[in-house]
DOGULUM-136578 format. One record per residue (C-alpha): residue in three letters; residue number from 1; x, y, z. Coordinates in nm, 3 decimals. Last residue first. Layout:
REM residues N
PT code pos       u       v       w
PT  ALA NUM       X       Y       Z
...
END
This chain:
REM residues 89
PT code pos       u       v       w
PT  SER  89  -0.131  -1.724  -2.865
PT  ARG  88  -0.208  -1.671  -2.501
PT  VAL  87  -0.375  -1.353  -2.376
PT  VAL  86  -0.369  -1.302  -1.985
PT  ALA  85  -0.623  -1.082  -1.843
PT  SER  84  -0.521  -0.858  -1.550
PT  PRO  83  -0.592  -0.967  -1.197
PT  GLN  82  -0.825  -0.736  -1.035
PT  GLY  81  -0.745  -0.597  -0.684
PT  GLU  80  -0.638  -0.253  -0.802
PT  GLY  79  -0.411  -0.356  -1.086
PT  ARG  78  -0.641  -0.235  -1.369
PT  ARG  77  -0.821   0.061  -1.252
PT  LYS  76  -1.175   0.037  -1.103
PT  THR  75  -1.455   0.227  -1.277
PT  ALA  74  -1.590   0.528  -1.130
PT  PHE  73  -1.970   0.603  -1.146
PT  ARG  72  -2.073   0.570  -0.777
PT  ARG  71  -1.753   0.644  -0.597
PT  MET  70  -1.679   0.946  -0.831
PT  MET  69  -2.028   1.076  -0.801
PT  PRO  68  -2.015   1.053  -0.411
PT  LYS  67  -1.682   1.238  -0.405
PT  GLU  66  -1.800   1.515  -0.654
PT  VAL  65  -2.132   1.617  -0.488
PT  LEU  64  -2.112   1.649  -0.107
PT  GLU  63  -1.753   1.643  -0.050
PT  TYR  62  -1.629   1.834  -0.350
PT  LEU  61  -1.923   2.081  -0.343
PT  ALA  60  -1.871   2.139   0.018
PT  TRP  59  -1.497   2.191   0.002
PT  ALA  58  -1.568   2.437  -0.285
PT  ALA  57  -1.814   2.632  -0.092
PT  VAL  56  -1.577   2.653   0.209
PT  VAL  55  -1.299   2.772  -0.007
PT  SER  54  -1.505   3.024  -0.201
PT  VAL  53  -1.656   3.170   0.119
PT  ALA  52  -1.315   3.217   0.283
PT  LEU  51  -1.177   3.366  -0.040
PT  SER  50  -1.448   3.609  -0.075
PT  GLY  49  -1.417   3.720   0.292
PT  LEU  48  -1.048   3.757   0.268
PT  VAL  47  -1.076   3.959  -0.052
PT  PHE  46  -1.342   4.189   0.110
PT  GLY  45  -1.159   4.223   0.424
PT  VAL  44  -0.843   4.331   0.237
PT  SER  43  -1.045   4.575   0.042
PT  SER  42  -1.207   4.708   0.353
PT  LEU  41  -0.866   4.768   0.497
PT  ASN  40  -0.728   4.945   0.205
PT  THR  39  -1.046   5.148   0.135
PT  PRO  38  -1.319   5.055  -0.093
PT  ARG  37  -1.667   5.228  -0.100
PT  PHE  36  -1.931   4.964  -0.098
PT  ASP  35  -2.274   5.114  -0.173
PT  LEU  34  -2.392   4.768  -0.309
PT  GLY  33  -2.407   4.619   0.042
PT  ILE  32  -2.167   4.420   0.255
PT  VAL  31  -2.365   4.099   0.235
PT  HIS  30  -2.445   4.138  -0.139
PT  LEU  29  -2.082   4.208  -0.230
PT  VAL  28  -2.002   3.892  -0.015
PT  VAL  27  -2.248   3.674  -0.216
PT  GLN  26  -2.133   3.822  -0.553
PT  ILE  25  -1.776   3.731  -0.478
PT  ALA  24  -1.876   3.377  -0.372
PT  PHE  23  -2.067   3.340  -0.700
PT  PHE  22  -1.744   3.433  -0.894
PT  HIS  21  -1.541   3.187  -0.688
PT  LEU  20  -1.777   2.894  -0.737
PT  LEU  19  -1.665   2.714  -1.061
PT  HIS  18  -1.300   2.790  -1.012
PT  PHE  17  -1.313   2.665  -0.644
PT  ALA  16  -1.488   2.336  -0.769
PT  ASP  15  -1.218   2.263  -1.009
PT  ALA  14  -0.939   2.339  -0.751
PT  GLN  13  -1.088   2.140  -0.468
PT  ILE  12  -0.873   1.831  -0.511
PT  ARG  11  -0.558   2.011  -0.625
PT  GLY  10  -0.465   2.162  -0.304
PT  PRO   9  -0.489   1.813  -0.124
PT  PRO   8  -0.218   1.658  -0.364
PT  GLN   7  -0.386   1.391  -0.605
PT  ASP   6  -0.350   1.018  -0.580
PT  PRO   5  -0.195   1.032  -0.227
PT  ARG   4   0.154   0.880  -0.159
PT  THR   3   0.149   0.643   0.136
PT  SER   2   0.149   0.339  -0.097
PT  MET   1  -0.005  -0.001  -0.009
END
């Protein structure tokens, strides 16, 4: 059994993060209001808030949608408990 993961942990949620980051920005803009006047401190808060919402939403999408779909529809790779077929001439 190998201790090396199939994918690095940061890569797992990357697709979900890319799908959701725009919506996370919209949510944060809606929460702080449309009359947002950026200053240095509020801009940092906006970026950190958007990042936090994006990461949590990406984790939830991965855990609640992507992983169950992979378990349900993925096929086993050759060599994972299945002997390979031997062809004789």
